[in-house]
MIGULO-600810 format. One record per residue (C-alpha): x, z, y; chain; residue in three letters. Coordinates in steps of 0.25 Angstrom, whole numbers. Layout:
{seza {X,Z,Y},"A","ala"},
...
REM end
This chain:
{seza {-141,-49,7},"A","met"},
{seza {-134,-61,1},"A","his"},
{seza {-127,-57,-12},"A","pro"},
{seza {-114,-63,-8},"A","ser"},
{seza {-114,-54,5},"A","leu"},
{seza {-117,-42,-3},"A","leu"},
{seza {-105,-45,-12},"A","lys"},
{seza {-96,-47,0},"A","ala"},
{seza {-100,-34,5},"A","arg"},
{seza {-98,-27,-8},"A","val"},
{seza {-84,-34,-10},"A","phe"},
{seza {-80,-30,4},"A","ser"},
{seza {-85,-16,3},"A","ala"},
{seza {-76,-14,-9},"A","leu"},
{seza {-64,-20,-1},"A","val"},
{seza {-67,-10,9},"A","leu"},
{seza {-68,2,-1},"A","ile"},
{seza {-55,-2,-8},"A","ile"},
{seza {-47,-4,5},"A","leu"},
{seza {-52,9,11},"A","thr"},
{seza {-50,18,-1},"A","leu"},
{seza {-37,11,-6},"A","ser"},
{seza {-30,10,8},"A","phe"},
{seza {-37,12,21},"A","thr"},
{seza {-42,26,18},"A","phe"},
{seza {-30,32,13},"A","pro"},
{seza {-21,25,23},"A","met"},
{seza {-30,31,34},"A","leu"},
{seza {-30,45,28},"A","ala"},
{seza {-15,45,27},"A","phe"},
{seza {-12,38,40},"A","his"},
{seza {0,45,47},"A","gly"},
{seza {2,56,36},"A","val"},
{seza {16,51,32},"A","leu"},
{seza {20,52,47},"A","asn"},
{seza {15,66,48},"A","asn"},
{seza {23,70,35},"A","ile"},
{seza {35,63,41},"A","his"},
{seza {33,70,54},"A","asp"},
{seza {31,84,47},"A","glu"},
{seza {17,84,53},"A","lys"},
{seza {10,89,40},"A","lys"},
{seza {-1,97,48},"A","asp"},
{seza {-6,84,54},"A","glu"},
{seza {-9,78,40},"A","ile"},
{seza {-24,80,37},"A","ser"},
{seza {-29,86,24},"A","ser"},
{seza {-37,73,23},"A","phe"},
{seza {-25,65,23},"A","ser"},
{seza {-19,74,12},"A","lys"},
{seza {-31,73,4},"A","thr"},
{seza {-32,58,4},"A","ile"},
{seza {-17,57,1},"A","trp"},
{seza {-18,66,-11},"A","asn"},
{seza {-30,58,-16},"A","leu"},
{seza {-24,45,-15},"A","tyr"},
{seza {-11,49,-21},"A","asn"},
{seza {-16,55,-34},"A","leu"},
{seza {-9,49,-45},"A","gly"},
{seza {1,41,-36},"A","arg"},
{seza {16,41,-38},"A","tyr"},
{seza {23,52,-31},"A","lys"},
{seza {38,52,-29},"A","ser"},
{seza {46,59,-41},"A","val"},
{seza {51,69,-30},"A","thr"},
{seza {37,74,-27},"A","thr"},
{seza {34,88,-32},"A","asp"},
{seza {23,86,-43},"A","lys"},
{seza {15,97,-37},"A","asn"},
{seza {14,89,-24},"A","ala"},
{seza {9,77,-30},"A","his"},
{seza {-4,72,-24},"A","asn"},
{seza {-4,83,-13},"A","asp"},
{seza {1,78,0},"A","leu"},
{seza {3,91,6},"A","glu"},
{seza {12,96,-5},"A","lys"},
{seza {20,83,-4},"A","met"},
{seza {22,84,11},"A","ile"},
{seza {27,99,8},"A","glu"},
{seza {37,94,-3},"A","thr"},
{seza {41,82,6},"A","gln"},
{seza {37,73,-5},"A","ala"},
{seza {37,58,-4},"A","glu"},
{seza {23,54,1},"A","ile"},
{seza {16,40,1},"A","gly"},
{seza {4,35,8},"A","val"},
{seza {-10,37,3},"A","ala"},
{seza {-16,23,1},"A","ser"},
{seza {-15,15,-12},"A","leu"},
{seza {-1,9,-15},"A","pro"},
{seza {-1,-6,-15},"A","ile"},
{seza {12,-9,-22},"A","trp"},
{seza {22,-2,-30},"A","ala"},
{seza {37,-4,-31},"A","val"},
{seza {47,4,-40},"A","ser"},
{seza {61,3,-43},"A","leu"},
{seza {69,7,-55},"A","glu"},
{seza {84,10,-56},"A","ala"},
{seza {94,17,-66},"A","pro"},
{seza {96,28,-55},"A","asn"},
{seza {81,31,-55},"A","tyr"},
{seza {79,36,-69},"A","pro"},
{seza {65,35,-76},"A","lys"},
{seza {65,50,-78},"A","glu"},
{seza {66,53,-63},"A","ala"},
{seza {58,40,-58},"A","phe"},
{seza {48,36,-69},"A","pro"},
{seza {42,25,-60},"A","glu"},
{seza {55,21,-54},"A","gly"},
{seza {55,22,-39},"A","ile"},
{seza {41,18,-35},"A","pro"},
{seza {36,15,-21},"A","val"},
{seza {22,11,-17},"A","tyr"},
{seza {18,2,-6},"A","phe"},
{seza {5,5,2},"A","his"},
{seza {-2,-1,14},"A","phe"},
{seza {3,11,23},"A","asp"},
{seza {16,15,16},"A","gly"},
{seza {23,19,3},"A","tyr"},
{seza {23,29,-8},"A","ser"},
{seza {31,32,-20},"A","gly"},
{seza {46,34,-20},"A","glu"},
{seza {48,29,-6},"A","val"},
{seza {60,37,-2},"A","his"},
{seza {67,33,-15},"A","glu"},
{seza {64,19,-13},"A","met"},
{seza {69,19,1},"A","asn"},
{seza {82,25,-4},"A","thr"},
{seza {83,14,-14},"A","ile"},
{seza {81,4,-3},"A","asn"},
{seza {92,10,5},"A","his"},
{seza {101,9,-6},"A","tyr"},
{seza {100,-7,-6},"A","val"},
{seza {99,-8,9},"A","gly"},
{seza {84,-9,10},"A","met"},
{seza {76,-3,21},"A","asp"},
{seza {66,9,18},"A","pro"},
{seza {52,4,15},"A","met"},
{seza {46,9,27},"A","trp"},
{seza {53,-1,35},"A","val"},
{seza {44,-12,29},"A","gly"},
{seza {29,-14,32},"A","gly"},
{seza {29,-5,44},"A","thr"},
{seza {18,-13,51},"A","leu"},
{seza {10,-14,39},"A","glu"},
{seza {10,1,37},"A","arg"},
{seza {7,3,51},"A","glu"},
{seza {-5,-6,52},"A","ile"},
{seza {-10,-5,38},"A","gly"},
{seza {-21,5,40},"A","ile"},
{seza {-26,-2,53},"A","tyr"},
{seza {-26,-15,45},"A","ala"},
{seza {-34,-9,34},"A","leu"},
{seza {-44,-3,43},"A","leu"},
{seza {-46,-16,50},"A","leu"},
{seza {-47,-23,37},"A","leu"},
{seza {-58,-13,33},"A","ser"},
{seza {-65,-16,46},"A","leu"},
{seza {-65,-31,43},"A","gly"},
{seza {-70,-29,29},"A","val"},
{seza {-82,-20,35},"A","ser"},
{seza {-85,-31,44},"A","tyr"},
{seza {-85,-41,33},"A","phe"},
{seza {-95,-32,26},"A","met"},
{seza {-104,-30,38},"A","ala"},
{seza {-105,-44,44},"A","tyr"},
{seza {-106,-58,39},"A","asn"},
{seza {-97,-66,47},"A","asn"},
{seza {-87,-78,43},"A","lys"},
{seza {-76,-72,51},"A","phe"},
{seza {-77,-58,45},"A","leu"},
{seza {-78,-64,31},"A","asn"},
{seza {-63,-68,32},"A","tyr"},
{seza {-59,-54,35},"A","ile"},
{seza {-60,-52,20},"A","met"},
{seza {-48,-61,18},"A","leu"},
{seza {-39,-50,23},"A","ile"},
{seza {-42,-40,13},"A","pro"},
{seza {-42,-51,3},"A","ala"},
{seza {-27,-54,6},"A","ser"},
{seza {-22,-40,6},"A","leu"},
{seza {-15,-42,-8},"A","pro"},
{seza {-7,-54,-3},"A","ile"},
{seza {-4,-48,11},"A","leu"},
{seza {1,-35,4},"A","phe"},
{seza {10,-43,-5},"A","ile"},
{seza {15,-52,6},"A","ala"},
{seza {19,-41,15},"A","asp"},
{seza {25,-33,3},"A","tyr"},
{seza {33,-45,-1},"A","ser"},
{seza {38,-47,13},"A","tyr"},
{seza {43,-33,15},"A","trp"},
{seza {50,-34,1},"A","leu"},
{seza {57,-46,6},"A","tyr"},
{seza {61,-40,19},"A","trp"},
{seza {66,-27,13},"A","phe"},
{seza {74,-35,2},"A","gly"},
{seza {80,-45,13},"A","his"},
{seza {84,-34,24},"A","asn"},
{seza {94,-26,16},"A","leu"},
{seza {104,-17,24},"A","his"},
{seza {118,-15,22},"A","asp"},
{seza {116,0,20},"A","trp"},
{seza {112,-2,6},"A","gly"},
{seza {122,4,-4},"A","ala"},
{seza {118,-7,-14},"A","phe"},
{seza {119,-21,-8},"A","lys"},
{seza {110,-31,-13},"A","ile"},
{seza {106,-45,-8},"A","lys"},
{seza {92,-47,-1},"A","pro"},
{seza {81,-48,-11},"A","phe"},
{seza {66,-49,-13},"A","met"},
{seza {61,-37,-19},"A","pro"},
{seza {51,-39,-31},"A","thr"},
{seza {36,-40,-25},"A","val"},
{seza {29,-39,-38},"A","phe"},
{seza {35,-36,-52},"A","gly"},
{seza {49,-31,-56},"A","asp"},
{seza {62,-34,-50},"A","gly"},
{seza {76,-29,-48},"A","lys"},
{seza {84,-25,-36},"A","ile"},
{seza {98,-20,-38},"A","ala"},
{seza {98,-10,-49},"A","gln"},
{seza {83,-7,-47},"A","phe"},
{seza {71,-13,-55},"A","val"},
{seza {59,-15,-46},"A","thr"},
{seza {44,-15,-49},"A","his"},
{seza {34,-20,-39},"A","ser"},
{seza {19,-20,-42},"A","tyr"},
{seza {6,-18,-36},"A","pro"},
{seza {0,-4,-35},"A","ser"},
{seza {-15,0,-34},"A","ile"},
{seza {-17,-3,-20},"A","gly"},
{seza {-13,-18,-22},"A","phe"},
{seza {-24,-19,-33},"A","tyr"},
{seza {-34,-13,-22},"A","met"},
{seza {-30,-24,-12},"A","ile"},
{seza {-32,-34,-23},"A","val"},
{seza {-46,-29,-25},"A","ala"},
{seza {-48,-29,-10},"A","ile"},
{seza {-43,-43,-10},"A","ser"},
{seza {-52,-48,-21},"A","leu"},
{seza {-65,-41,-15},"A","leu"},
{seza {-62,-47,-2},"A","ser"},
{seza {-61,-61,-7},"A","ile"},
{seza {-74,-58,-15},"A","leu"},
{seza {-81,-53,-2},"A","ala"},
{seza {-76,-64,7},"A","phe"},
{seza {-81,-75,-3},"A","phe"},
{seza {-94,-68,-5},"A","ala"},
{seza {-97,-67,10},"A","lys"},
{seza {-93,-82,12},"A","gln"},
{seza {-103,-86,1},"A","lys"},
{seza {-114,-77,7},"A","ala"},
{seza {-112,-83,21},"A","met"},
{seza {-112,-97,16},"A","lys"},
{seza {-125,-95,8},"A","glu"},
{seza {-132,-88,20},"A","leu"},
{seza {-128,-99,29},"A","gln"},
{seza {-132,-110,20},"A","ala"},
REM end
């Protein structure tokens, strides 16, 4: 086998592994569980889904209202009506600090984590704050993205598998899709931040002018100090992107040399 073809397969195999373990597998395992919790259909949640959620949530942020004895135990969190996030790796983290949220009670401010398939963190509290300034709750945004996310990732995984198995010019360009994941995420995230900040409602107790929330870094909204930074999932999609680029160029090089 041509050395560059071997490199392309190794790089694309790593893409598939990271994509699967970080996002696709936990999204599949937890698919529909939040709906079952909301509809009080606890008995329909499989032990497999609970095990995967418990595994992926080890060491993750839990709401300050969550009983410490229920941490990392989905069954206990359901029983205590704790705030439950999704299982996949969080991609971006946003937190708010304000005088009415003392450090003693909220040592990390009011953090919320954005995932491909939903949210985690202090989602209820963040939505309360959003309502205070006339902003829609978070679930209003990104509805389509959350609904098709798992199917898009499965198709992407299939495309990467085809790239590994076949030497075809057209299939090579499939790797440019995972290569663009960080840019696609930031673009979509920025769009929704703009949409939320420019579609304020009159119901807000505190009136503010339309604004663009901070995409990256620290900012200020009314009396709130905001922090917006990538989380572990973003670094995973950056790794996927870099490996996809390496796989693409390695395959291109191999095919040119084999055709020469």
